[in-house]
All heavy atoms as TSV, in Angstrom:
chain	resi	resn	atom	element	x	y	z
A	1	MET	N	N	53.515	114.766	145.493
A	1	MET	CA	C	53.167	114.758	144.097
A	1	MET	C	C	54.092	113.838	143.299
A	1	MET	O	O	53.654	113.137	142.414
A	1	MET	CB	C	53.220	116.193	143.576
A	1	MET	CG	C	52.782	116.326	142.155
A	1	MET	SD	S	51.002	116.264	142.098
A	1	MET	CE	C	50.742	116.693	140.430
A	2	SER	N	N	55.399	113.854	143.600
A	2	SER	CA	C	56.344	113.033	142.849
A	2	SER	C	C	56.133	111.548	143.131
A	2	SER	O	O	56.395	110.714	142.278
A	2	SER	CB	C	57.776	113.438	143.156
A	2	SER	OG	O	58.074	113.151	144.504
A	3	ILE	N	N	55.679	111.204	144.336
A	3	ILE	CA	C	55.402	109.800	144.672
A	3	ILE	C	C	54.226	109.299	143.834
A	3	ILE	O	O	54.221	108.167	143.366
A	3	ILE	CB	C	55.128	109.640	146.183
A	3	ILE	CG1	C	56.393	109.968	146.974
A	3	ILE	CG2	C	54.639	108.242	146.497
A	3	ILE	CD1	C	56.201	109.941	148.465
A	4	ASN	N	N	53.248	110.148	143.631
A	4	ASN	CA	C	52.085	109.790	142.833
A	4	ASN	C	C	52.494	109.530	141.375
A	4	ASN	O	O	52.022	108.585	140.755
A	4	ASN	CB	C	51.035	110.899	142.922
A	4	ASN	CG	C	49.687	110.453	142.374
A	4	ASN	OD1	O	49.481	109.268	142.164
A	4	ASN	ND2	N	48.816	111.396	142.139
A	5	LEU	N	N	53.391	110.339	140.823
A	5	LEU	CA	C	53.860	110.130	139.451
A	5	LEU	C	C	54.684	108.852	139.342
A	5	LEU	O	O	54.585	108.122	138.355
A	5	LEU	CB	C	54.691	111.333	138.984
A	5	LEU	CG	C	53.943	112.630	138.722
A	5	LEU	CD1	C	54.923	113.753	138.394
A	5	LEU	CD2	C	52.952	112.440	137.604
A	6	LEU	N	N	55.491	108.591	140.361
A	6	LEU	CA	C	56.315	107.381	140.359
A	6	LEU	C	C	55.441	106.133	140.423
A	6	LEU	O	O	55.690	105.157	139.708
A	6	LEU	CB	C	57.300	107.408	141.533
A	6	LEU	CG	C	58.250	106.214	141.639
A	6	LEU	CD1	C	59.171	106.171	140.422
A	6	LEU	CD2	C	59.065	106.310	142.908
A	7	SER	N	N	54.422	106.156	141.239
A	7	SER	CA	C	53.548	104.988	141.348
A	7	SER	C	C	52.768	104.763	140.060
A	7	SER	O	O	52.518	103.631	139.670
A	7	SER	CB	C	52.597	105.127	142.529
A	7	SER	OG	O	51.698	106.202	142.307
A	8	LYS	N	N	52.410	105.827	139.366
A	8	LYS	CA	C	51.716	105.687	138.086
A	8	LYS	C	C	52.652	105.132	137.010
A	8	LYS	O	O	52.229	104.390	136.140
A	8	LYS	CB	C	51.128	107.025	137.630
A	8	LYS	CG	C	49.887	107.428	138.362
A	8	LYS	CD	C	49.288	108.689	137.790
A	8	LYS	CE	C	48.032	109.080	138.528
A	8	LYS	NZ	N	47.423	110.288	137.986
A	9	ALA	N	N	53.924	105.491	137.093
A	9	ALA	CA	C	54.891	105.017	136.106
A	9	ALA	C	C	55.181	103.533	136.300
A	9	ALA	O	O	55.521	102.844	135.341
A	9	ALA	CB	C	56.172	105.833	136.193
A	10	LEU	N	N	55.057	103.020	137.506
A	10	LEU	CA	C	55.359	101.625	137.795
A	10	LEU	C	C	54.168	100.696	137.598
A	10	LEU	O	O	54.314	99.484	137.684
A	10	LEU	CB	C	55.878	101.482	139.226
A	10	LEU	CG	C	57.217	102.156	139.523
A	10	LEU	CD1	C	57.570	102.003	140.987
A	10	LEU	CD2	C	58.305	101.577	138.649
A	11	VAL	N	N	53.008	101.241	137.317
A	11	VAL	CA	C	51.811	100.425	137.133
A	11	VAL	C	C	51.892	99.730	135.772
A	11	VAL	O	O	52.173	100.345	134.757
A	11	VAL	CB	C	50.530	101.279	137.211
A	11	VAL	CG1	C	49.309	100.474	136.822
A	11	VAL	CG2	C	50.373	101.861	138.597
A	12	VAL	N	N	51.672	98.425	135.793
A	12	VAL	CA	C	51.691	97.640	134.567
A	12	VAL	C	C	50.293	97.099	134.338
A	12	VAL	O	O	49.702	96.487	135.229
A	12	VAL	CB	C	52.701	96.470	134.683
A	12	VAL	CG1	C	52.708	95.630	133.424
A	12	VAL	CG2	C	54.084	96.986	134.998
A	13	THR	N	N	49.795	97.305	133.155
A	13	THR	CA	C	48.447	96.826	132.866
A	13	THR	C	C	48.481	95.320	132.602
A	13	THR	O	O	49.535	94.729	132.359
A	13	THR	CB	C	47.860	97.539	131.635
A	13	THR	OG1	O	48.637	97.196	130.494
A	13	THR	CG2	C	47.856	99.039	131.830
A	14	THR	N	N	47.344	94.723	132.637
A	14	THR	CA	C	47.229	93.288	132.387
A	14	THR	C	C	47.685	92.955	130.967
A	14	THR	O	O	48.352	91.940	130.739
A	14	THR	CB	C	45.769	92.841	132.578
A	14	THR	OG1	O	45.320	93.261	133.855
A	14	THR	CG2	C	45.642	91.345	132.459
A	15	THR	N	N	47.370	93.804	130.025
A	15	THR	CA	C	47.776	93.574	128.638
A	15	THR	C	C	49.291	93.625	128.497
A	15	THR	O	O	49.881	92.765	127.827
A	15	THR	CB	C	47.140	94.646	127.722
A	15	THR	OG1	O	45.725	94.648	127.931
A	15	THR	CG2	C	47.438	94.358	126.272
A	16	GLN	N	N	49.926	94.598	129.136
A	16	GLN	CA	C	51.381	94.695	129.075
A	16	GLN	C	C	52.035	93.478	129.723
A	16	GLN	O	O	52.997	92.923	129.187
A	16	GLN	CB	C	51.859	95.969	129.769
A	16	GLN	CG	C	51.507	97.236	129.029
A	16	GLN	CD	C	51.828	98.479	129.845
A	16	GLN	OE1	O	51.839	98.425	131.085
A	16	GLN	NE2	N	52.078	99.576	129.161
A	17	LEU	N	N	51.516	93.061	130.863
A	17	LEU	CA	C	52.057	91.902	131.554
A	17	LEU	C	C	51.890	90.641	130.712
A	17	LEU	O	O	52.802	89.810	130.618
A	17	LEU	CB	C	51.371	91.731	132.914
A	17	LEU	CG	C	51.911	90.628	133.813
A	17	LEU	CD1	C	53.370	90.887	134.160
A	17	LEU	CD2	C	51.082	90.521	135.068
A	18	THR	N	N	50.738	90.513	130.073
A	18	THR	CA	C	50.491	89.366	129.207
A	18	THR	C	C	51.469	89.346	128.041
A	18	THR	O	O	52.021	88.293	127.688
A	18	THR	CB	C	49.050	89.392	128.677
A	18	THR	OG1	O	48.147	89.437	129.783
A	18	THR	CG2	C	48.747	88.175	127.831
A	19	MET	N	N	51.729	90.479	127.437
A	19	MET	CA	C	52.655	90.558	126.306
A	19	MET	C	C	54.082	90.205	126.749
A	19	MET	O	O	54.802	89.511	126.043
A	19	MET	CB	C	52.628	91.960	125.685
A	19	MET	CG	C	51.291	92.309	125.057
A	19	MET	SD	S	50.791	91.157	123.776
A	19	MET	CE	C	51.907	91.608	122.484
A	20	ILE	N	N	54.470	90.670	127.920
A	20	ILE	CA	C	55.809	90.355	128.446
A	20	ILE	C	C	55.924	88.850	128.694
A	20	ILE	O	O	56.923	88.227	128.326
A	20	ILE	CB	C	56.089	91.156	129.731
A	20	ILE	CG1	C	56.237	92.645	129.403
A	20	ILE	CG2	C	57.331	90.643	130.443
A	20	ILE	CD1	C	56.251	93.545	130.611
A	21	LEU	N	N	54.917	88.263	129.300
A	21	LEU	CA	C	54.943	86.823	129.583
A	21	LEU	C	C	54.951	85.999	128.301
A	21	LEU	O	O	55.633	84.980	128.220
A	21	LEU	CB	C	53.761	86.435	130.467
A	21	LEU	CG	C	53.831	86.927	131.907
A	21	LEU	CD1	C	52.540	86.583	132.642
A	21	LEU	CD2	C	55.022	86.326	132.619
A	22	ILE	N	N	54.213	86.419	127.294
A	22	ILE	CA	C	54.208	85.715	126.011
A	22	ILE	C	C	55.589	85.799	125.361
A	22	ILE	O	O	56.092	84.809	124.819
A	22	ILE	CB	C	53.110	86.273	125.084
A	22	ILE	CG1	C	51.729	85.854	125.602
A	22	ILE	CG2	C	53.310	85.808	123.649
A	22	ILE	CD1	C	50.572	86.497	124.874
A	23	ALA	N	N	56.221	86.967	125.427
A	23	ALA	CA	C	57.554	87.128	124.841
A	23	ALA	C	C	58.577	86.231	125.547
A	23	ALA	O	O	59.379	85.553	124.894
A	23	ALA	CB	C	57.984	88.590	124.921
A	24	VAL	N	N	58.543	86.205	126.875
A	24	VAL	CA	C	59.486	85.378	127.634
A	24	VAL	C	C	59.230	83.893	127.363
A	24	VAL	O	O	60.168	83.113	127.154
A	24	VAL	CB	C	59.376	85.694	129.146
A	24	VAL	CG1	C	60.156	84.688	129.975
A	24	VAL	CG2	C	59.879	87.104	129.412
A	25	ALA	N	N	57.983	83.497	127.324
A	25	ALA	CA	C	57.642	82.100	127.045
A	25	ALA	C	C	58.089	81.709	125.640
A	25	ALA	O	O	58.566	80.588	125.426
A	25	ALA	CB	C	56.144	81.884	127.214
A	26	SER	N	N	57.961	82.608	124.688
A	26	SER	CA	C	58.386	82.331	123.313
A	26	SER	C	C	59.893	82.126	123.238
A	26	SER	O	O	60.372	81.210	122.555
A	26	SER	CB	C	57.980	83.474	122.385
A	26	SER	OG	O	56.594	83.649	122.394
A	27	ILE	N	N	60.641	82.941	123.955
A	27	ILE	CA	C	62.097	82.802	123.964
A	27	ILE	C	C	62.494	81.452	124.561
A	27	ILE	O	O	63.336	80.735	124.012
A	27	ILE	CB	C	62.743	83.966	124.742
A	27	ILE	CG1	C	62.574	85.267	123.959
A	27	ILE	CG2	C	64.213	83.698	125.012
A	27	ILE	CD1	C	62.936	86.510	124.728
A	28	PHE	N	N	61.875	81.078	125.682
A	28	PHE	CA	C	62.183	79.785	126.287
A	28	PHE	C	C	61.762	78.629	125.392
A	28	PHE	O	O	62.424	77.602	125.335
A	28	PHE	CB	C	61.544	79.657	127.668
A	28	PHE	CG	C	62.329	80.335	128.747
A	28	PHE	CD1	C	61.823	81.442	129.404
A	28	PHE	CD2	C	63.578	79.869	129.105
A	28	PHE	CE1	C	62.551	82.075	130.400
A	28	PHE	CE2	C	64.324	80.491	130.104
A	28	PHE	CZ	C	63.806	81.599	130.743
A	29	LEU	N	N	60.670	78.786	124.674
A	29	LEU	CA	C	60.216	77.752	123.752
A	29	LEU	C	C	61.241	77.541	122.637
A	29	LEU	O	O	61.535	76.403	122.268
A	29	LEU	CB	C	58.859	78.121	123.173
A	29	LEU	CG	C	58.193	77.085	122.286
A	29	LEU	CD1	C	57.897	75.818	123.084
A	29	LEU	CD2	C	56.924	77.644	121.690
A	30	VAL	N	N	61.813	78.634	122.142
A	30	VAL	CA	C	62.853	78.529	121.115
A	30	VAL	C	C	64.058	77.782	121.677
A	30	VAL	O	O	64.617	76.892	121.015
A	30	VAL	CB	C	63.253	79.932	120.600
A	30	VAL	CG1	C	64.510	79.878	119.762
A	30	VAL	CG2	C	62.114	80.544	119.812
A	31	PHE	N	N	64.477	78.101	122.894
A	31	PHE	CA	C	65.611	77.408	123.513
A	31	PHE	C	C	65.329	75.920	123.693
A	31	PHE	O	O	66.201	75.080	123.465
A	31	PHE	CB	C	65.968	78.034	124.856
A	31	PHE	CG	C	66.658	79.362	124.752
A	31	PHE	CD1	C	66.443	80.333	125.713
A	31	PHE	CD2	C	67.513	79.652	123.710
A	31	PHE	CE1	C	67.079	81.564	125.639
A	31	PHE	CE2	C	68.154	80.870	123.621
A	31	PHE	CZ	C	67.938	81.836	124.586
A	32	ILE	N	N	64.119	75.584	124.087
A	32	ILE	CA	C	63.759	74.174	124.275
A	32	ILE	C	C	63.779	73.442	122.938
A	32	ILE	O	O	64.274	72.310	122.848
A	32	ILE	CB	C	62.380	74.060	124.965
A	32	ILE	CG1	C	62.502	74.508	126.418
A	32	ILE	CG2	C	61.830	72.648	124.882
A	32	ILE	CD1	C	61.185	74.646	127.138
A	33	ILE	N	N	63.268	74.063	121.897
A	33	ILE	CA	C	63.265	73.440	120.568
A	33	ILE	C	C	64.697	73.222	120.083
A	33	ILE	O	O	65.026	72.147	119.555
A	33	ILE	CB	C	62.442	74.286	119.577
A	33	ILE	CG1	C	60.958	74.194	119.936
A	33	ILE	CG2	C	62.680	73.841	118.142
A	33	ILE	CD1	C	60.074	75.152	119.171
A	34	ILE	N	N	65.563	74.198	120.287
A	34	ILE	CA	C	66.970	74.049	119.886
A	34	ILE	C	C	67.617	72.899	120.657
A	34	ILE	O	O	68.356	72.090	120.087
A	34	ILE	CB	C	67.734	75.376	120.103
A	34	ILE	CG1	C	67.270	76.421	119.095
A	34	ILE	CG2	C	69.238	75.166	120.004
A	34	ILE	CD1	C	67.794	77.816	119.364
A	35	ALA	N	N	67.336	72.799	121.942
A	35	ALA	CA	C	67.912	71.723	122.758
A	35	ALA	C	C	67.416	70.355	122.291
A	35	ALA	O	O	68.195	69.394	122.238
A	35	ALA	CB	C	67.564	71.942	124.227
A	36	ILE	N	N	66.148	70.245	121.932
A	36	ILE	CA	C	65.605	68.970	121.453
A	36	ILE	C	C	66.243	68.577	120.131
A	36	ILE	O	O	66.612	67.415	119.926
A	36	ILE	CB	C	64.066	69.056	121.347
A	36	ILE	CG1	C	63.448	69.122	122.741
A	36	ILE	CG2	C	63.504	67.876	120.555
A	36	ILE	CD1	C	61.964	69.412	122.751
A	37	ILE	N	N	66.419	69.546	119.232
A	37	ILE	CA	C	67.060	69.262	117.943
A	37	ILE	C	C	68.486	68.795	118.155
A	37	ILE	O	O	68.935	67.808	117.560
A	37	ILE	CB	C	66.997	70.508	117.034
A	37	ILE	CG1	C	65.557	70.765	116.600
A	37	ILE	CG2	C	67.902	70.342	115.820
A	37	ILE	CD1	C	65.355	72.094	115.894
A	38	LYS	N	N	69.227	69.466	119.030
A	38	LYS	CA	C	70.612	69.054	119.309
A	38	LYS	C	C	70.662	67.669	119.939
A	38	LYS	O	O	71.562	66.882	119.650
A	38	LYS	CB	C	71.300	70.073	120.208
A	38	LYS	CG	C	71.663	71.347	119.484
A	38	LYS	CD	C	72.508	72.246	120.349
A	38	LYS	CE	C	72.946	73.452	119.538
A	38	LYS	NZ	N	74.041	74.165	120.174
A	39	MET	N	N	69.702	67.359	120.803
A	39	MET	CA	C	69.673	66.051	121.430
A	39	MET	C	C	69.501	64.959	120.383
A	39	MET	O	O	70.199	63.936	120.411
A	39	MET	CB	C	68.535	65.967	122.446
A	39	MET	CG	C	68.449	64.632	123.157
A	39	MET	SD	S	66.983	64.460	124.183
A	39	MET	CE	C	65.701	64.437	122.955
A	40	TYR	N	N	68.585	65.150	119.438
A	40	TYR	CA	C	68.378	64.140	118.407
A	40	TYR	C	C	69.576	64.021	117.481
A	40	TYR	O	O	69.923	62.921	117.044
A	40	TYR	CB	C	67.108	64.441	117.603
A	40	TYR	CG	C	65.863	63.978	118.320
A	40	TYR	CD1	C	64.949	64.891	118.825
A	40	TYR	CD2	C	65.611	62.626	118.516
A	40	TYR	CE1	C	63.820	64.469	119.491
A	40	TYR	CE2	C	64.484	62.191	119.189
A	40	TYR	CZ	C	63.592	63.117	119.668
A	40	TYR	OH	O	62.485	62.694	120.345
A	41	LYS	N	N	70.249	65.143	117.188
A	41	LYS	CA	C	71.459	65.079	116.363
A	41	LYS	C	C	72.556	64.292	117.073
A	41	LYS	O	O	73.235	63.466	116.472
A	41	LYS	CB	C	71.960	66.484	116.022
A	41	LYS	CG	C	71.144	67.175	114.960
A	41	LYS	CD	C	71.744	68.519	114.613
A	41	LYS	CE	C	70.944	69.213	113.538
A	41	LYS	NZ	N	71.521	70.524	113.194
A	42	LEU	N	N	72.740	64.543	118.369
A	42	LEU	CA	C	73.741	63.811	119.126
A	42	LEU	C	C	73.398	62.330	119.234
A	42	LEU	O	O	74.274	61.470	119.166
A	42	LEU	CB	C	73.889	64.407	120.529
A	42	LEU	CG	C	74.671	65.703	120.620
A	42	LEU	CD1	C	74.585	66.271	122.034
A	42	LEU	CD2	C	76.108	65.488	120.230
A	43	LYS	N	N	72.116	62.047	119.390
A	43	LYS	CA	C	71.694	60.657	119.483
A	43	LYS	C	C	71.973	59.919	118.174
A	43	LYS	O	O	72.459	58.785	118.186
A	43	LYS	CB	C	70.197	60.601	119.803
A	43	LYS	CG	C	69.697	59.214	120.156
A	43	LYS	CD	C	68.200	59.251	120.409
A	43	LYS	CE	C	67.932	59.317	121.873
A	43	LYS	NZ	N	66.507	59.154	122.196
A	44	SER	N	N	71.695	60.566	117.027
A	44	SER	CA	C	71.958	59.906	115.749
A	44	SER	C	C	73.461	59.768	115.498
A	44	SER	O	O	73.914	58.757	114.955
A	44	SER	CB	C	71.295	60.673	114.604
A	44	SER	OG	O	71.889	61.936	114.433
A	45	GLU	N	N	74.240	60.767	115.911
A	45	GLU	CA	C	75.695	60.670	115.755
A	45	GLU	C	C	76.255	59.553	116.635
A	45	GLU	O	O	77.136	58.799	116.202
A	45	GLU	CB	C	76.348	61.994	116.116
A	45	GLU	CG	C	77.843	62.024	115.878
A	45	GLU	CD	C	78.459	63.365	116.200
A	45	GLU	OE1	O	77.713	64.337	116.411
A	45	GLU	OE2	O	79.688	63.425	116.262
A	46	ASN	N	N	75.732	59.420	117.833
A	46	ASN	CA	C	76.169	58.354	118.727
A	46	ASN	C	C	75.829	56.990	118.134
A	46	ASN	O	O	76.627	56.059	118.204
A	46	ASN	CB	C	75.518	58.519	120.095
A	46	ASN	CG	C	76.064	57.547	121.108
A	46	ASN	OD1	O	77.238	57.207	121.066
A	46	ASN	ND2	N	75.205	57.097	122.003
A	47	LYS	N	N	74.656	56.887	117.526
A	47	LYS	CA	C	74.254	55.624	116.908
A	47	LYS	C	C	75.200	55.266	115.763
A	47	LYS	O	O	75.597	54.114	115.621
A	47	LYS	CB	C	72.820	55.741	116.396
A	47	LYS	CG	C	72.237	54.450	115.908
A	47	LYS	CD	C	70.790	54.644	115.516
A	47	LYS	CE	C	70.171	53.346	115.043
A	47	LYS	NZ	N	68.773	53.526	114.657
A	48	LYS	N	N	75.584	56.267	114.953
A	48	LYS	CA	C	76.527	56.028	113.853
A	48	LYS	C	C	77.880	55.586	114.398
A	48	LYS	O	O	78.513	54.674	113.861
A	48	LYS	CB	C	76.708	57.290	113.013
A	48	LYS	CG	C	75.524	57.632	112.150
A	48	LYS	CD	C	75.789	58.923	111.410
A	48	LYS	CE	C	74.528	59.487	110.803
A	48	LYS	NZ	N	74.754	60.811	110.213
A	49	LEU	N	N	78.346	56.234	115.454
A	49	LEU	CA	C	79.644	55.883	116.028
A	49	LEU	C	C	79.628	54.482	116.630
A	49	LEU	O	O	80.642	53.775	116.581
A	49	LEU	CB	C	80.041	56.900	117.092
A	49	LEU	CG	C	80.464	58.277	116.576
A	49	LEU	CD1	C	80.671	59.230	117.735
A	49	LEU	CD2	C	81.723	58.166	115.745
A	50	MET	N	N	78.506	54.093	117.199
A	50	MET	CA	C	78.407	52.757	117.789
A	50	MET	C	C	78.470	51.675	116.713
A	50	MET	O	O	78.843	50.540	116.993
A	50	MET	CB	C	77.112	52.615	118.589
A	50	MET	CG	C	77.042	53.525	119.796
A	50	MET	SD	S	78.170	53.054	121.074
A	50	MET	CE	C	77.222	51.816	121.886
A	51	GLN	N	N	78.112	52.018	115.487
A	51	GLN	CA	C	78.106	51.035	114.408
A	51	GLN	C	C	79.428	50.988	113.637
A	51	GLN	O	O	79.591	50.154	112.762
A	51	GLN	CB	C	76.967	51.349	113.433
A	51	GLN	CG	C	75.601	51.160	114.057
A	51	GLN	CD	C	74.487	51.643	113.167
A	51	GLN	OE1	O	74.722	52.280	112.152
A	51	GLN	NE2	N	73.254	51.348	113.558
A	52	THR	N	N	80.368	51.851	113.957
A	52	THR	CA	C	81.626	51.873	113.222
A	52	THR	C	C	82.519	50.731	113.652
A	52	THR	O	O	82.349	50.130	114.720
A	52	THR	CB	C	82.383	53.202	113.448
A	52	THR	OG1	O	82.677	53.321	114.834
A	52	THR	CG2	C	81.586	54.385	112.959
A	53	ASN	N	N	83.501	50.421	112.834
A	53	ASN	CA	C	84.434	49.338	113.122
A	53	ASN	C	C	85.346	49.675	114.299
A	53	ASN	O	O	85.765	48.786	115.025
A	53	ASN	CB	C	85.287	49.028	111.892
A	53	ASN	CG	C	84.471	48.330	110.826
A	53	ASN	OD1	O	83.485	47.664	111.133
A	53	ASN	ND2	N	84.870	48.489	109.583
A	54	ALA	N	N	85.656	50.931	114.488
A	54	ALA	CA	C	86.550	51.323	115.576
A	54	ALA	C	C	85.949	50.931	116.925
A	54	ALA	O	O	86.647	50.420	117.803
A	54	ALA	CB	C	86.824	52.817	115.529
A	55	PHE	N	N	84.668	51.143	117.095
A	55	PHE	CA	C	84.025	50.784	118.363
A	55	PHE	C	C	83.992	49.274	118.532
A	55	PHE	O	O	84.258	48.754	119.602
A	55	PHE	CB	C	82.605	51.354	118.431
A	55	PHE	CG	C	81.914	51.043	119.723
A	55	PHE	CD1	C	82.264	51.700	120.880
A	55	PHE	CD2	C	80.932	50.067	119.783
A	55	PHE	CE1	C	81.645	51.396	122.079
A	55	PHE	CE2	C	80.307	49.769	120.968
A	55	PHE	CZ	C	80.665	50.442	122.122
A	56	ARG	N	N	83.683	48.548	117.454
A	56	ARG	CA	C	83.647	47.087	117.527
A	56	ARG	C	C	85.025	46.527	117.835
A	56	ARG	O	O	85.163	45.594	118.616
A	56	ARG	CB	C	83.119	46.512	116.214
A	56	ARG	CG	C	81.643	46.765	116.025
A	56	ARG	CD	C	81.128	46.054	114.799
A	56	ARG	NE	N	79.776	46.510	114.506
A	56	ARG	CZ	C	79.314	46.732	113.305
A	56	ARG	NH1	N	80.069	46.546	112.251
A	56	ARG	NH2	N	78.086	47.139	113.121
A	57	ASP	N	N	86.052	47.093	117.202
A	57	ASP	CA	C	87.414	46.632	117.456
A	57	ASP	C	C	87.789	46.838	118.914
A	57	ASP	O	O	88.401	45.974	119.546
A	57	ASP	CB	C	88.423	47.357	116.558
A	57	ASP	CG	C	88.261	46.972	115.096
A	57	ASP	OD1	O	87.612	45.932	114.825
A	57	ASP	OD2	O	88.781	47.703	114.235
A	58	TYR	N	N	87.422	47.971	119.474
A	58	TYR	CA	C	87.722	48.262	120.875
A	58	TYR	C	C	86.973	47.303	121.783
A	58	TYR	O	O	87.516	46.788	122.750
A	58	TYR	CB	C	87.360	49.707	121.213
A	58	TYR	CG	C	87.567	50.031	122.666
A	58	TYR	CD1	C	88.845	50.261	123.177
A	58	TYR	CD2	C	86.500	50.085	123.546
A	58	TYR	CE1	C	89.042	50.540	124.509
A	58	TYR	CE2	C	86.688	50.366	124.883
A	58	TYR	CZ	C	87.959	50.589	125.354
A	58	TYR	OH	O	88.156	50.854	126.672
A	59	GLU	N	N	85.713	47.053	121.456
A	59	GLU	CA	C	84.896	46.168	122.268
A	59	GLU	C	C	85.447	44.741	122.244
A	59	GLU	O	O	85.503	44.064	123.264
A	59	GLU	CB	C	83.456	46.178	121.741
A	59	GLU	CG	C	82.416	46.305	122.799
A	59	GLU	CD	C	81.019	46.360	122.188
A	59	GLU	OE1	O	80.819	45.895	121.061
A	59	GLU	OE2	O	80.130	46.871	122.869
A	60	GLU	N	N	85.882	44.289	121.078
A	60	GLU	CA	C	86.380	42.922	120.932
A	60	GLU	C	C	87.769	42.740	121.534
A	60	GLU	O	O	88.154	41.631	121.896
A	60	GLU	CB	C	86.397	42.531	119.451
A	60	GLU	CG	C	85.007	42.375	118.867
A	60	GLU	CD	C	85.029	42.232	117.350
A	60	GLU	OE1	O	86.130	42.257	116.771
A	60	GLU	OE2	O	83.944	42.114	116.765
A	61	SER	N	N	88.533	43.812	121.651
A	61	SER	CA	C	89.889	43.681	122.173
A	61	SER	C	C	89.885	43.374	123.673
A	61	SER	O	O	90.859	42.858	124.201
A	61	SER	CB	C	90.696	44.947	121.903
A	61	SER	OG	O	90.206	46.018	122.685
A	62	GLY	N	N	88.814	43.732	124.370
A	62	GLY	CA	C	88.711	43.422	125.785
A	62	GLY	C	C	89.451	44.405	126.676
A	62	GLY	O	O	89.595	44.170	127.869
A	63	ASP	N	N	89.945	45.486	126.133
A	63	ASP	CA	C	90.623	46.491	126.952
A	63	ASP	C	C	89.632	47.114	127.917
A	63	ASP	O	O	88.482	47.335	127.598
A	63	ASP	CB	C	91.227	47.593	126.073
A	63	ASP	CG	C	92.404	47.110	125.266
A	63	ASP	OD1	O	92.976	46.068	125.637
A	63	ASP	OD2	O	92.756	47.778	124.272
A	64	GLU	N	N	90.122	47.398	129.098
A	64	GLU	CA	C	89.275	48.039	130.084
A	64	GLU	C	C	89.658	49.501	130.188
A	64	GLU	O	O	90.801	49.878	129.979
A	64	GLU	CB	C	89.435	47.349	131.433
A	64	GLU	CG	C	89.002	45.912	131.389
A	64	GLU	CD	C	88.339	45.502	132.672
A	64	GLU	OE1	O	88.065	46.383	133.499
A	64	GLU	OE2	O	88.078	44.318	132.826
A	65	LEU	N	N	88.705	50.312	130.534
A	65	LEU	CA	C	88.976	51.738	130.666
A	65	LEU	C	C	89.920	52.016	131.833
A	65	LEU	O	O	90.665	52.976	131.820
A	65	LEU	CB	C	87.663	52.503	130.864
A	65	LEU	CG	C	86.732	52.531	129.655
A	65	LEU	CD1	C	85.425	53.226	130.034
A	65	LEU	CD2	C	87.365	53.230	128.483
A	66	ALA	N	N	89.920	51.168	132.843
A	66	ALA	CA	C	90.746	51.393	134.023
A	66	ALA	C	C	92.219	51.199	133.726
A	66	ALA	O	O	93.070	51.573	134.531
A	66	ALA	CB	C	90.320	50.453	135.134
A	67	SER	N	N	92.564	50.617	132.594
A	67	SER	CA	C	93.968	50.375	132.294
A	67	SER	C	C	94.623	51.567	131.590
A	67	SER	O	O	95.716	51.445	131.082
A	67	SER	CB	C	94.110	49.119	131.425
A	67	SER	OG	O	93.507	49.336	130.169
A	68	GLY	N	N	93.972	52.699	131.575
A	68	GLY	CA	C	94.499	53.880	130.921
A	68	GLY	C	C	95.606	54.532	131.725
A	68	GLY	O	O	95.874	54.192	132.881
A	69	HIS	N	N	96.265	55.495	131.116
A	69	HIS	CA	C	97.392	56.157	131.770
A	69	HIS	C	C	96.984	57.022	132.945
A	69	HIS	O	O	97.797	57.408	133.749
A	69	HIS	CB	C	98.173	56.981	130.740
A	69	HIS	CG	C	97.383	58.121	130.204
A	69	HIS	ND1	N	96.441	57.981	129.238
A	69	HIS	CD2	C	97.414	59.435	130.520
A	69	HIS	CE1	C	95.903	59.162	128.952
A	69	HIS	NE2	N	96.468	60.057	129.722
A	70	LEU	N	N	95.709	57.338	133.055
A	70	LEU	CA	C	95.243	58.195	134.148
A	70	LEU	C	C	95.347	57.486	135.506
A	70	LEU	O	O	95.405	58.118	136.539
A	70	LEU	CB	C	93.796	58.631	133.907
A	70	LEU	CG	C	93.581	59.552	132.718
A	70	LEU	CD1	C	92.083	59.810	132.536
A	70	LEU	CD2	C	94.306	60.866	132.915
A	71	TYR	N	N	95.336	56.175	135.486
A	71	TYR	CA	C	95.346	55.428	136.730
A	71	TYR	C	C	96.739	54.955	137.143
A	71	TYR	O	O	96.893	54.324	138.155
A	71	TYR	CB	C	94.395	54.229	136.622
A	71	TYR	CG	C	92.956	54.655	136.446
A	71	TYR	CD1	C	92.381	54.673	135.190
A	71	TYR	CD2	C	92.208	55.067	137.530
A	71	TYR	CE1	C	91.070	55.074	135.020
A	71	TYR	CE2	C	90.903	55.475	137.380
A	71	TYR	CZ	C	90.331	55.477	136.118
A	71	TYR	OH	O	89.066	55.896	135.963
A	72	GLY	N	N	97.726	55.192	136.321
A	72	GLY	CA	C	99.098	54.843	136.660
A	72	GLY	C	C	99.355	53.351	136.703
A	72	GLY	O	O	100.046	52.859	137.599
A	73	ASP	N	N	98.808	52.601	135.740
A	73	ASP	CA	C	98.995	51.141	135.696
A	73	ASP	C	C	100.237	50.772	134.911
A	73	ASP	O	O	100.299	49.719	134.295
A	73	ASP	CB	C	97.791	50.465	135.038
A	73	ASP	CG	C	96.602	50.396	135.972
A	73	ASP	OD1	O	96.777	50.750	137.153
A	73	ASP	OD2	O	95.536	49.994	135.518
A	74	ASN	N	N	101.260	51.559	134.937
A	74	ASN	CA	C	102.444	51.292	134.108
A	74	ASN	C	C	103.002	50.007	134.487
A	74	ASN	O	O	103.595	49.271	134.775
A	74	ASN	CB	C	103.460	52.417	134.231
A	74	ASN	CG	C	102.849	53.704	133.721
A	74	ASN	OD1	O	101.846	53.697	133.031
A	74	ASN	ND2	N	103.467	54.818	134.060
């Protein structure tokens, strides 16, 4: 008798399953939208930084990244 009650408690109807799937899909959709917004913000910030004088000065100086202190070129 208890097995029969347990099996009835674990039965999920199609409507319940559909509602669960819609809720999970909605949560993932929100995460994807947030990620897309952050990507565009970072892209615009990167574009602004590329146009600043500091980046141009670095580019024109001819310094290479390999000459940094991490590589021990003292």
